[in-house]
N, C-alpha and C positions, 0 to 999 in steps of 0.2 A: 392399479397394481399395489399389493400389500407391501409393507416395508420388508417383511420376510423375503418375498420374491425379488424385490428390488435389490436387496443386499446380495442374494444368491446370483442374480443375473449379472451383477457387476463384479463377481468374483470375490466378494468379501465374505469369507467363511471362517476365518480363525482370528480371534481377538486375544489380546494380552493386556492384563491389568497390572500396572507397575506402581507400587506404593511401598514406602519403607515400612508400613504397617505389616507387610508380608514377611519382613525379616524377623527371625526368632530371637535375635540377640541385639541389644541396643548398642549404639556407638557412644563415644564420649560426648559428642555434640547433642545426641538425643537426650542425655541426662543434663547436660550443660555444666561445665566446670565451675560456673559461678553460682550454682545451686546452693542455697543456704543450708541445705541438709548435709552437704559434704563435711563441713567442719564438725558438726555434731556427731556424724558417723565416725570421724577420726578420733574424737574424744572418747567415744564409747567403745572403741576397739580394745579388747583385752588381749593378753598375750597369746591365748589359745586361738583367737580369731586371726591374729597376725600370722601365726604359724600355718594355719590352714590356707591362708591367702598365698603366702610365700611358697608353700608346697606346690600349688597350682601355677604360680607365676613368680619365679625366683627373683626377678628384678625388683619386686615390691619390697624386698628386704633392705635394699640400700639406696633406693631413689627417693627423692623428696615427694611429699604427698601432693603438692600442687602440680608436679609433673605427672604423677600417676593418674590423677582424675581427668587429665586431658589425653590419656592414652587409651585407645580403643581396647587393647588387650586387657588392661587392668579392669576397665568397666565391664568387659565381658566375663572376666573371672568373678567379680563381685556378683554379677547377675546369675552365674551358674551356681554360686555358693549361697544364694540368698536364703534358701530354706535352712541350711546349716548355720548361717550367721544369725538368723532369727530376726527379731523385732528391729534391730538397729538399721536394717535395710529398707524398712517399709516406707519411711518418708522420702528416701532417695528415689525410689521407683514409683511412687504413688501417682505423680502426674503423668509419667510415661505410660503406665499401665492404663490409666484413664483415657489418654489419647489413642492408645492402640485399640482399645475396645470401641471407641467412637469411630475410628477409621475403618475398623474391620466391619462394622455395620454397613458403612457405605460401600465397601468393597463387595460385600455379599449382595447388596441391592443391585449394584452394577452387573455383577456376574449373573444374577437371576434374570435381569432384563435382557442381557445379551444371549443367554441360553434360550430364552423364550422366542427370540428372533432366529433361532436355528444356528447360532454361531458356536463353534467350539471355543472354549475359553480357558486360557492359562492365567496363572497369577505368579507374580515374582516380586522380590524385593529389589535392592539396589543392583544386584548382579543379574541382569536380564538380557545380556548381549545375545546368548545363544537362542533364546526363545524369540527374540525380536526378528531373527532372520527369516522366520516362517510366518510371522503375523501379518494379516491384512489390515488390522486395526489395532492401534495401541492407545489405551487410556493410561495416562501417566500423571503422577502427582507433581505439583509445581515445586514443592520443597522436599529435599531428601533427608531431613531430620526434623525433630520436633522444635528446634529453635526457630525455624522458618526465617533464617537470616539470608543475607546475600551469598554467603558461602554455600549454604544448602541449595540455593537456586542455581548457582554456578555448577554445582555437582550434578543436578538433574539435567541441566543443559549439556554438560560435557559427556555424561554417560549415554544420553540419547543420540548425540551427534556421533559418538564413536560406534554405537550400535548400527547406525544407518549409513556409515561410511562405505560399507561393502555393498550397499543396495541403493545407491543414489539414483540409478536408472529406473528402479521399480520400488519406490518408497511406499510405506504403508500410510494409511490415513491416521491422523493423530488427533486425539481429544485431550486437552490439558484440563486437569481437575484440581480443586483445592478447597479447603475450608477457609482459606485466608481472604480477607477483603482486598488484598493486593493482586488477586488473580487478573482482574480486568486491566490493571495498570501495567502488569508484566507480560501480557499476552503477546504484544508485538515484539518486545525484546526477546522473549523465548522463541517465537517463530523465526525471527531473523537470525539470531545467534545459532540456532540449530540448523537453519537452512531449509525450512519447510515452506511449501507453497500455501498461499492464503486459502485457496479453494479446497485444500486437503487438510485443513487445520481448523479446529474449533475449540471452544472452552465450555466448561460447565462447572457450576458450584456444586460441591458435594451435597449440600442441603437440597439441591434441586433434583437429586436422584430419588428423593423420597416424595411420594404423593404428587408427582408431576410427570409429564411426558416430554420434558426438555431433552433428555438423552435421545429419545426416539426422533425428535425433531432435528437434532444435530446430525444424527445418523442418516436421516433422509436427505438432508442437504449435502452431506459428504457423498452419499451413494449416487445421487442424481448427477453429480459432476465428477464422479470417480474416473470415468473413461477419459474425459478431457484433461483432468488433472494428471493422469498417467502420461498422456501424450506430451503435456507441457513439461513434466519432470524428465521424460526421456529426451526432449529437445535440449533442456538446460544441461543435462548430463553430457550429451554428445557435443554440445557447444563448448562446454568447459574443456572436455577432453580434446576435441578437435582444435580449439584455439591453442592449447598447449603444444600439440603436435605441429600445427601450422607455424607457430612461433619458432619452434626448433628448426623446422625445415627452412624458414626464411633466414634465420640467423646463420644456418649452415651455408646457405648460398652467399650471404653477405661476407661471411668470414673468409671466403675464398678470394675476396678482393685483397690483393697485396697493397701495401703502401705505395708501391710504384704504380699500380693500376690506378689508384685514386689520384696520384700525381698526374698521370696522363689524362685522366678524365678532366681534371681541373685545368690543365694547360690547353687541351684541344677542344674543350666544350664549355666549361663553366666560366673561365676567364673571358672567353669570347661572348658568352651570353650575359655575363655580369651576374651570375647566380652564386651565392655562397655555398661552399662545400657541405657544411653541416645541414643547411636547409635542404639541399638536394638529396642527401643521403636519408634524411627523415622522410622526404617525399617518396623516395624509392622504397623504403621499408613499408610505408603505408600501402602502396600499390601491390607490392609482392605479397605482403601479408594477406591482403584482401583476396588475391588470387589463390593463395594456399588454403584459406578458409573455404572458399568456394569449391575447392577440389575435394574437400573432406566429405566422403560419402555418408558418414554417420550423421553429420549436421544436415546434409541435404535430405536424406531419407526421413529423419525425424521431423524436419520441417514440412515434408510432403504429408506426413501424418497429421500435422496441425491444420492442413487445409480442410480436414473433416471436422474441425471444431464446431460444436453445436452451440448456437446462441439462443436456443429455446428456453433453457432453464438456467439463467445466469445466477451464480451465487451472489447474495447480497454482500455489500462491502463490509469490511471489518471495522473501519473507522469512518466517521461522518465527514468526509472531505479531506483531500490531501493533494499536494501540488506535484505528485510524481509524474503525471501525464505531461504537464507543461514543461517540467524539467527534462523529460525525454525529448520533447520537441526542440528545446533549446540545444541539446547536445547533437541532435540530428542536423541542425542548421548551421551551427557555429563551431569553430575550433576552440579548444581550451585556451584560456588566456596565457597559460605558460608557453604555448606554441608561438606567441607573439614575440618572444625573445629571439626567435629565429627569423631574421629579415627575409623578405621575398626576393630582394635584389641587392647587389653590392652598393650601387650608387643611388638608387631610388629610395626616398624616405618612406615609401608606401608599397604595398603589394596588392594584387588583384583580390577584391573582396574585402579589403580593409574598411572598417567603419570608423570614421573620425568624429570625435565628440568635442564640443566646446567645453573647456575647463571652467570650473567655478570662478577662478580668478581672472578669467579673460575679460578684456574690455571689448564689448561686442561691436561698438562703432569702429574702433581701430581695426578690429579683425575684418569687418566688412570692407573697410578701405584697403586693407592689405591684400585681400583675396579678390576684391571686386565681385563678391557673391553676396546676394541678399539673404541674410540669415537671421534667425532668432535663437534664443538660448535653448529652445526645445529641439532645434534642428540637428540632424546628424548627416554626415556625408559618406556616400559609398563610392569607393574607387572601382570604376568599371573599365578602365583602360586594360586591354588584353595583357596578360602576363609577359608575353614575349616582347611587347613594346615597352614595358616598364624596365626590362633588362637594359642596362647601359643607357637608360634615358633615351630610348629609341624614338620617341615622339616628342615634339616640342611642348605639348601641353597634356595634362592629365584630365580624363573625363570623370566628372562627378555627377552622381544622382543625389538629390536632396530629399530627405525624408524627415518625419517628425516622430520622436519617441514619446510613447504614452504609457502610463501605468496599465498593467494587464488586468482586465475585468471582464465580466460576462458579456457586456455589450460590445466588446472588441474582439471576442473570439468567434470568428465568422468563417463560413466556407464559401462565401461569395467570391466571384472571380476578380477581386480587386488586387492591387499590388501591395503586398505586405510581407513583413517578416513576423510571424505570429508570436514568437517567443524568443527573447534574447536577453542576456544578463548584461546590464550596464550599471556600473558603480555598485555591483553586488545586489542589484535589484532586477527582478524579472519584469521586462517591459515588452511592448510590441512596437513595430515601426511601420508607419504608413508612408509608402514611397510615392512621391509625386512625379509621375512620368513626364509631366510638362515642365518640371523644374530641373533641368540639366544645365551643367556649366562646365567650364574648363579653367584650369589654372596652370601656371608654369611650375616646374620643379623648384625654382628659386623661391616662388611665393610659398609653396608648401613647406619647404625646408625652413624658411624664415619663421612662420607662425608656429611650427612644431617646436623649434628650438627656443622660441620665446615663451613656450608653455601655454599658448592660447588654444591650440588643438592637440589632441592626443589620440593615438590609435587605441580605441577602447575595445574592439572586437574584430574578428575576422570570420566572414562567412565561409562555409564550405563551398567547394567549387561548383557543385550542382546547383545550389541555391543562387549563388552569385551569377552563374551562367543564365539561369532562368530570368533573373532581373535584367541582365544585360540584353537578352533576346527580346524582352518586352520593350526595352528602351529603343533598341536599334531596328528591330524588324516587325514588331507587333505580331509575331507568329505564335504567340501563346507560350505556355509552359513547356520546358524541355522534358519534364517528367520527374517529379520529386515524390518523396514519401508523403502520403496523405497526413494532414495534421490530425493529432489525436484530440479527443474531447477535452473540454475544460471543465473545471468544477468550481462551485462556490457554495459556502455554507448558508443554511437557513435554520429557522426554528419551526417546529411543527407542534400543533395542538390538536387533539382528537376530541370530538363531541358526539353526543347523541341527543335526539329531541326528547324532552321530558313530556309529561302528560299534557302540559299546556303548550306544547310545540316550541318551547324555548330551548336553544342549544345548551346542553349541560356538559361541562368539561369532565372528561375521564381522568382519573388520577393515575398517570403512567409516569413514574419517576424516570424511567429509562429514556424518555423523550428529551431529557435534559442533555443527553449526549449530542443532540442536534441531528441534523440531516444534511444532505448535500444535493444540489442540483447539478446534473450533468448536461452540458451543452454539446450536442452532436448533430448528426444529420441522418435523414432517412434514406431509403433506397433511391429516391428521386433527387437526392442532393439538397433537399430543403432542410434548413436548420430546425432542430427540435430541442425541447427542454424537458427533462425528466427528473422527478423527485425520487430519491433513493434514501432508504433508512438502513441502519445497521441491523444485523440479524437479531441482536438483543432487543432493539426497539420493536422490530416486527413481532417477536415472540411476546413481548410485554403487552403490545396492543391487542394481539389475538387473545391473550389470557384475560385482559381487562374486558374485552368485548363479550367473552363467554359468560361473564358474571351479570350482564344486563338482563333483567327479567322483562318479559313481554308486557306485563301489566304496568311497567314504568314508562312505556312509550305510547304515543297516540295510536289509535286503531289503524289508520292508513299506513303507518310506518311498520307495523308488525310483520307483514310479508317480507319486506326488504331485510329487516333485522333477522328474521328466521333464516332467510337465504344466506346471509353472511355468517351466521353461526353454524350452519350445517353443510355449506358447500366449501369448495376450495377458493372461491372468489376473493375472500379477504386476504388469505395467504398469498395468492398470486399477485394481487394488487400491490401489497406491501413489499414483497420480495423482488418482483419484476420491475417495479417502479411505476409511478403515475405520470402520464403525459400531461404536461401543464399548458398546452397550447391554448386551452379554453379557460384557464384560470383567470378570474376577474378581480378587480379591486372594489367594485361598487355593488356587487351582488354575487349570489351563489351560482356556480355552474354544476352541471350534472356529471357524475362519474358513471360510465357505462359498465354494464355487467360483462364480466370476462367470459362467462360460459354461454353467452348469447341466449339467455333465458327470455323467452318471448313474454312470459307473464311478468317478469321483473327486468325490463330492459335497462333501467338505471338503478344503481345500488347506493348512491351517496351523493354528497354535495362537497364542493371544494371552492375555496376562495383564497386570495392572497392579500394580506394587509386590509381585510374587510373590517370596517368599523362597526357594521351593523350586526355582528355575530351574537350580540346579547339580547336581541329582540326576537319575538315569535316569528316562526317561518311563515312564508306565504303558503296558501292552501295548495298551490301547484307543487311546492317543494316538499311538503310533508311526506307524501307517499314514497319519495325517492331518498329520504334522509336516513337510510339504514346506517350510514356512517357519515360524519361531517368532519372534513379535514380543513384546518385553517393554517396557512403558511404565513410566517412573519419574517421580515428581513432581520438579519443580524444587525445589532445596533452599533457595532464597531464602525469607526470612521473609514470611509472609502471602500466598505464592503458592498459589492454590487447586489442588487435585488430586483424587485418588481419593476420599478421605473426603468432600470437599465434593460430589462428583458423586453419591455414594451418598445423602447426606442430602437432596439436591435431587430424588432420584428419577430422575436421568438414567442411572444404572447399575442394572441388575438383578443384584444381587450373589449370588443363590442359584439361578440357573437351572441345572437339571440337564442333563447331556449327553444328546443325542438318541441 
């Protein structure tokens, strides 16, 4: 399908280009009050000049000059009178006029490209709110004046955020553009501060509008995911709206509780159960709020639409690796540490789901003696005594499950049926806990109270009820999991180098500076539940590799490689491989593995070679490898300490390190 048809099919028909170059009058910041030309201009002003200016702008007659040149109206007056004032204005506006002409060239290029794709196209300066209401696509400048400082960045973010406030449920696609080298550094800040979805947001350098198809590539990415992006935007809009309304309804119910009602609850229930009033009311709020959220039809209906989410054409990530997924898992499994200030019981030092950690100053031998539990400094203790029994110390001893806390890395992110807490924050560091179902123990309340007051043990975290119940069930009955939210994929960073075989079949490195951004390996699982490892690069890396590969001439590669090279340069295989990700299950350390064709080409079943930390990449390829070496991908571990890599992946079973060539 052509890009023209793809845009039309996804309802992308009207575009808006927003750039301060479209404004006909400069602002004070456009000219810059610190411009050295201003003092010269002031010195050259004659009486007749000053009279003309004050006739148009009376305030100029009695205000200080340093105030005037920071005033938008004064600068606009000088701009309107520039022909009458003559040569004294030339140096003031010279840089501004040059920048305007340069930006206008790029605006015209963008407009021409958009119109060729069948889009209706509007242009606007800083006041674009009305036009933004009907735009399906907005190309907006990063900075809203020529100084390109933080103030002008805040202005562009503020105005776009205001323009989109009335259409949060149906936002347009957005492409951020700039001549500034700060574009890539500011893209995430711009996206997050405006409130844009990653899949509906891209960037482009203005220079790339000329003599490249970068704009078309970004449009294709946005259009391919436009429907899913719209569904996600609708869900977030309804979630935000529904949560606000659910909170209001919940608070309305709770406010009906009179102080006397709370007193009766405390006397007739809480005092008997041994539960603090504040903790109980927060628990009540949690459960009522959840019920009210579930009641909201907007949230539920938009969530139903998300069930149609298509995983066929994933957008490539914007940054090469981030901890958001593990952070989400941590929040799903544990309560916020602030909640620990609310005790679970009046008399018990611990609550159901509490995780006890040995403090750094603890004397481990004396702690073991005090608790009569075999422990090491890496161990943590989980309270599994039912909440009702902890109230008023209803049982003589507290049930403990012993586990080991470990740093979180790829080899530890698994979907196997072992007993673990996959992500938890201890001492402000993300870790995972391996629970030993055969290491359970009990201690008395007095023992616990003594070691906690002595500072040898501390309540470091509290599991959410569902996860704590799951572990309790595994300990007590072996009936399996109660049913919790599936763990999300983990990520870890790697470096990638791209090669092609020269005429002597020796891998030759492609010069692709964008690969310095790095790449990320995602650890997930397939439909059969088996763990998989996939290499993903940013869209900037993908584009740069595609561009670099297009420059390779067939006479520079061996004869047997030419069909594979031609296939990569003329088909969608290279783009699909880079943007959808490369399955690393066959990647080896001691030799090259084959990359299969994505289009099931019978004449060219393999299109490239891949290896991980392979030391032999600088020698000639084997004769069996040359015909398949259309592209050569070498992955290297990050050199930072404790960063997981190939060896971790092999130990975890994510890499099949000895698969023979087919």
